[in-house]
BADRENFI-370992 format. One record per residue (C-alpha): chain; x, y, z. Coordinates in steps of 0.1 Angstrom, whole numbers. Layout:
% residues N
  c     c1     c2     c3
  A      X      Y      Z
...
This chain:
% residues 545
  c     c1     c2     c3
  A      0      0      0
  A     28     24      9
  A     46     16    -24
  A     15     24    -44
  A     11     56    -24
  A     47     67    -30
  A     41     60    -68
  A     16     88    -69
  A     35    112    -48
  A     66    132    -57
  A     98    125    -37
  A    111    149    -10
  A    137    173    -23
  A    146    188     11
  A    134    223      5
  A    100    239      3
  A    106    256    -31
  A    119    225    -48
  A     90    204    -33
  A     65    229    -47
  A     81    226    -82
  A     82    188    -80
  A     45    188    -70
  A     36    209   -100
  A     57    188   -124
  A     43    156   -109
  A      7    167   -112
  A     13    179   -148
  A     32    148   -159
  A      7    121   -149
  A    -23    135   -168
  A     -1    145   -197
  A     13    110   -199
  A    -21     93   -202
  A    -38    121   -222
  A     -9    121   -247
  A    -11     83   -252
  A    -49     83   -255
  A    -52    113   -278
  A    -22    103   -298
  A    -37     69   -306
  A    -70     85   -317
  A    -51    110   -339
  A    -30     82   -354
  A    -61     63   -364
  A    -76     95   -378
  A    -46    100   -400
  A    -30    128   -381
  A      3    110   -379
  A     25    141   -372
  A      3    153   -344
  A      1    118   -329
  A     39    115   -330
  A     42    149   -312
  A     17    137   -285
  A     37    105   -281
  A     68    126   -277
  A     51    147   -250
  A     41    114   -232
  A     77    103   -234
  A     88    136   -219
  A     63    130   -191
  A     77     95   -185
  A    112    110   -184
  A    101    137   -160
  A     87    111   -136
  A    118     90   -139
  A    142    119   -134
  A    123    132   -103
  A    128     98    -87
  A    165    104    -91
  A    165    139    -77
  A    165    159   -109
  A    142    187   -117
  A    158    211   -142
  A    158    190   -174
  A    124    174   -170
  A    110    209   -161
  A    123    221   -195
  A    113    191   -216
  A     77    189   -205
  A     66    225   -215
  A     89    223   -246
  A     72    191   -258
  A     39    208   -252
  A     51    237   -274
  A     60    213   -302
  A     26    197   -300
  A     10    232   -302
  A     32    241   -332
  A     23    209   -351
  A    -13    213   -342
  A    -15    248   -356
  A      4    238   -388
  A    -22    211   -393
  A    -51    235   -389
  A    -37    259   -414
  A    -51    289   -395
  A    -46    309   -364
  A    -75    301   -342
  A    -77    324   -312
  A    -82    296   -285
  A    -50    280   -298
  A    -31    312   -296
  A    -40    315   -259
  A    -21    284   -251
  A     12    303   -256
  A      8    325   -224
  A     -2    294   -205
  A     30    276   -216
  A     51    306   -206
  A     34    306   -171
  A     39    269   -168
  A     76    270   -177
  A     81    299   -153
  A     65    280   -124
  A     89    251   -131
  A    121    269   -140
  A    119    304   -126
  A    118    339   -140
  A    144    334   -168
  A    122    306   -183
  A     96    333   -189
  A    120    351   -214
  A    132    318   -229
  A     98    304   -236
  A     85    338   -248
  A    112    336   -275
  A    104    299   -282
  A     67    308   -285
  A     76    336   -309
  A     97    312   -330
  A     67    288   -330
  A     44    315   -343
  A     69    325   -370
  A     72    289   -381
  A     34    286   -383
  A     32    319   -401
  A     58    312   -428
  A     54    275   -433
  A     18    268   -425
  A      1    298   -442
  A     24    305   -472
  A     20    342   -467
  A    -18    341   -468
  A    -19    359   -435
  A     -5    395   -433
  A     26    404   -414
  A      5    427   -392
  A    -15    396   -382
  A     18    380   -370
  A     27    411   -351
  A     -8    412   -336
  A     -2    376   -323
  A     34    381   -312
  A     28    414   -293
  A      5    399   -266
  A     29    370   -262
  A     59    394   -257
  A     39    416   -233
  A     27    385   -213
  A     63    372   -212
  A     77    405   -201
  A     51    411   -174
  A     55    376   -162
  A     93    381   -159
  A     88    413   -139
  A     62    395   -116
  A     85    365   -112
  A    115    388   -104
  A     95    406    -77
  A     83    373    -63
  A    119    359    -63
  A    132    390    -45
  A    104    388    -19
  A    110    350    -15
  A    147    357    -10
  A    138    382     18
  A    113    358     33
  A    138    329     32
  A    166    351     47
  A    143    362     74
  A    131    326     80
  A    167    314     82
  A    177    341    107
  A    147    333    129
  A    152    295    125
  A    189    299    135
  A    179    321    164
  A    152    296    176
  A    174    265    170
  A    203    279    188
  A    183    294    217
  A    194    281    251
  A    158    272    259
  A    134    246    246
  A    107    261    223
  A     77    240    214
  A     48    249    190
  A     15    230    192
  A    -18    233    174
  A    -51    240    192
  A    -54    204    203
  A    -19    204    219
  A     -2    183    192
  A     34    192    187
  A     42    209    154
  A     78    221    161
  A    105    215    187
  A    139    233    185
  A    157    211    211
  A    151    187    240
  A    175    175    266
  A    155    144    274
  A    138    133    242
  A    145    131    205
  A    130    163    191
  A    120    148    158
  A    102    119    176
  A     81    144    196
  A     65    160    165
  A     30    148    159
  A     25    137    195
  A      5    155    222
  A     26    177    244
  A      9    165    275
  A     23    130    269
  A     57    144    280
  A     43    161    312
  A     46    144    346
  A     14    136    365
  A     23    162    392
  A     24    190    366
  A     -4    177    343
  A    -33    196    358
  A    -14    229    359
  A     -2    225    323
  A    -37    216    311
  A    -54    246    329
  A    -27    270    316
  A    -31    258    280
  A    -69    261    281
  A    -67    296    296
  A    -43    308    269
  A    -65    293    241
  A    -95    309    256
  A    -82    344    265
  A    -53    348    242
  A    -33    361    272
  A      2    346    280
  A      7    325    311
  A     37    311    330
  A     43    285    357
  A     70    263    372
  A     72    226    368
  A     94    197    379
  A    106    170    355
  A    133    144    354
  A    163    140    331
  A    177    109    316
  A    196    101    348
  A    165    102    369
  A    174    135    386
  A    147    162    393
  A    148    191    369
  A    130    224    376
  A    115    242    347
  A    100    277    341
  A     73    274    314
  A     59    304    295
  A     29    298    274
  A     19    322    246
  A     -8    322    219
  A     -2    318    182
  A    -27    339    162
  A    -39    332    126
  A    -46    359    100
  A    -81    364    114
  A    -67    371    149
  A    -79    338    164
  A    -57    316    185
  A    -49    285    165
  A    -19    272    185
  A      4    277    214
  A     41    284    219
  A     58    270    250
  A     92    284    261
  A    107    260    286
  A    138    271    306
  A    158    249    329
  A    160    267    362
  A    175    239    383
  A    207    258    389
  A    187    289    398
  A    166    269    423
  A    198    254    437
  A    213    289    441
  A    181    302    457
  A    181    274    482
  A    218    281    489
  A    210    318    494
  A    182    309    518
  A    206    288    538
  A    232    315    538
  A    206    341    548
  A    195    319    577
  A    232    315    587
  A    237    352    583
  A    207    360    605
  A    221    337    631
  A    255    353    630
  A    238    388    631
  A    219    378    662
  A    250    365    678
  A    269    396    669
  A    240    418    681
  A    241    400    714
  A    278    405    716
  A    274    442    708
  A    247    445    735
  A    271    429    759
  A    299    453    748
  A    276    483    752
  A    267    472    787
  A    304    469    795
  A    310    503    779
  A    282    518    800
  A    297    502    831
  A    331    515    821
  A    317    550    816
  A    301    549    850
  A    334    539    865
  A    352    567    848
  A    325    592    859
  A    324    582    895
  A    350    557    906
  A    380    574    889
  A    370    610    892
  A    369    610    930
  A    406    600    934
  A    416    625    907
  A    398    653    924
  A    414    642    957
  A    449    643    941
  A    443    677    926
  A    428    691    958
  A    454    678    982
  A    482    690    958
  A    466    725    958
  A    463    724    996
  A    500    715    999
  A    509    744    976
  A    487    769    995
  A    492    758   1031
  A    528    745   1031
  A    545    767   1006
  A    569    779   1033
  A    579    744   1042
  A    582    728   1007
  A    612    740    986
  A    609    752    950
  A    616    718    935
  A    588    702    956
  A    564    728    946
  A    572    722    910
  A    565    685    915
  A    531    694    930
  A    522    717    901
  A    531    688    877
  A    509    664    896
  A    480    689    894
  A    486    694    856
  A    487    657    850
  A    455    650    870
  A    437    678    852
  A    449    665    818
  A    437    631    828
  A    403    646    838
  A    400    661    803
  A    408    628    787
  A    381    611    808
  A    357    638    797
  A    366    631    761
  A    363    594    765
  A    329    598    781
  A    319    620    752
  A    331    594    726
  A    313    566    745
  A    281    585    747
  A    282    592    710
  A    289    555    702
  A    258    545    722
  A    236    573    710
  A    210    570    682
  A    208    602    661
  A    176    623    665
  A    174    638    630
  A    157    670    620
  A    159    695    592
  A    181    725    600
  A    206    750    585
  A    241    737    588
  A    255    770    577
  A    238    788    606
  A    252    763    630
  A    287    768    616
  A    283    806    619
  A    273    802    655
  A    304    781    662
  A    327    805    645
  A    312    834    665
  A    320    815    697
  A    356    811    687
  A    360    848    678
  A    344    858    711
  A    366    835    732
  A    398    845    714
  A    392    881    703
  A    429    889    697
  A    430    865    668
  A    424    878    633
  A    411    848    613
  A    393    850    579
  A    363    826    582
  A    343    818    551
  A    310    799    555
  A    289    789    525
  A    253    799    531
  A    220    780    530
  A    234    745    535
  A    201    728    546
  A    205    692    558
  A    186    665    577
  A    206    652    607
  A    212    652    644
  A    218    689    653
  A    236    683    686
  A    259    656    672
  A    268    677    641
  A    274    706    664
  A    300    686    683
  A    316    675    650
  A    318    710    635
  A    330    724    668
  A    359    699    669
  A    368    706    632
  A    367    743    638
  A    388    739    670
  A    415    720    650
  A    415    746    623
  A    417    774    648
  A    445    758    667
  A    466    748    637
  A    464    783    621
  A    477    801    652
  A    510    810    636
  A    496    819    602
  A    491    855    590
  A    466    858    576
  A    448    827    590
  A    420    814    569
  A    393    788    576
  A    366    778    551
  A    335    757    555
  A    314    747    524
  A    300    721    502
  A    307    709    466
  A    288    684    444
  A    309    657    427
  A    291    629    407
  A    257    638    422
  A    271    635    457
  A    273    664    482
  A    307    666    499
  A    311    690    528
  A    345    703    539
  A    364    723    565
  A    396    738    551
  A    424    758    567
  A    459    771    557
  A    475    759    589
  A    503    734    597
  A    489    706    577
  A    504    671    581
  A    523    644    562
  A    499    623    542
  A    518    591    550
  A    502    593    585
  A    467    600    573
  A    455    565    584
  A    462    575    620
  A    444    608    618
  A    410    595    630
  A    423    571    656
  A    419    580    693
  A    449    594    712
  A    469    599    679
  A    489    631    676
  A    505    641    643
  A    523    671    658
  A    544    678    689
  A    520    677    719
  A    542    701    738
  A    536    728    712
  A    499    720    704
  A    478    708    733
  A    449    685    727
  A    433    652    738
  A    438    634    705
  A    401    623    705
  A    384    652    686
  A    387    637    651
  A    377    603    664
  A    345    619    677
  A    340    636    644
  A    343    603    626
  A    318    586    649
  A    293    614    643
  A    296    612    605
  A    294    573    606
  A    262    576    627
  A    247    596    598
  A    258    569    573
  A    285    591    558
  A    322    590    551
  A    351    611    562
  A    386    616    549
  A    414    642    548
  A    438    657    524
  A    468    679    535
  A    502    692    527
  A    528    698    554
  A    530    735    561
  A    503    744    536
  A    471    734    555
  A    446    706    556
  A    410    698    544
  A    386    675    561
  A    359    661    538
  A    327    644    549
  A    294    633    534
  A    259    631    549
  A    238    608    527
  A    206    613    546
  A    210    651    543
């Protein structure tokens, strides 16, 4: 049965265009074969031997065409079949001895037939052959009985038809080339896509598969897609497909399958409609992405997050313990250590006042040094308490004018040290959102350093302002004082670090550490730039501001 079926079907030539030409040639050859033999026998018996022979020739061309197609050839049989038909037409018109209009109409049909089999150039070739046929009929068949104008009248429509057909075929070829090029690009894109793409008809039967990790893609075509869906995903896949067919809206879901090794594979499935020319849904497109690795990473992230939360809780508990210890330490400094210090300072003063006539000058000098050291230690304790309180404190933020705060601080320095002539420049209208008291401490420490390190400069200059760099506001306090060597900049914000001789410039060494804590409490950054003997600039940011 299959062999008989194959006998009446053209072979597969591997391309759509060739298969279409083979189908036309096959459909034309079979009736031509039988009609040529049948009509040829009748014409032979009627005495039209030349016409009968031409019909037998056309039947032979049909047999050759069928035989050649079985061997993968199309060009030569595609030429011989219309050419043999042209010979039959020529002999038939020579036999009639006239130019009947119906017979003349066969020429355009032959040109069209040849063009369909051989392409646009066949239109020009067979236009010329048809013209030759007409001239043969005119000069041999009619012996000049017809006028030359009659010949031109017949040739002109053939030439026009051939030319128009060539133009039409040329346009069609160009459009087909563009379509094929576009199809090849899309096919290459689809076939090389890192996802599985499946097209089905309305009934869920697979029409196209670009790739499959677990099945032979070719064996899947023609089978229902649901045959390849696990029972656990069957209902969800069925509902999704029906909804997309009904609404024309895309849908997506996740499913679990198994690979060839029996391992679970997680998939992300996107379902989209395929519309026909009338805008109706006539199929579905499934885009299936393997998300197993993504799921594995997500699970790993969840585990890491859980571990991170545990570590954060542990760290928080440790910080709470440290804060309690710091609070206890601060209390000890405030009460337990201050009392002895006050006693040392007080008794030293009493000795100086009450026993000055008994203690010699060297002894009195020792007592003054004891008092100075105890007072300096008291100052250090005050600074440590301030640093500890800032560390524990949560900022109480509000909107305020930082420029006004800076002006107030500068006014206090001028009032407390009126003999100094310092040029202070403050950029106006710097409105921010932050803790006013904390930023007051920070600016006061920055102005204090600038005021102190410009003591020997004439004129002394201090500037406070803000500049925008890469959409970030950067505040700064700049002076033209002593500056410092940039190789020690890493020590600048550490407590009890002095970059200058402490005997010349008094200070606790905690001021910039306090400034850093304040800025960090606001989520900002702080850094410094300086040149020894030329001054220094402290930069900081306030993101919330």
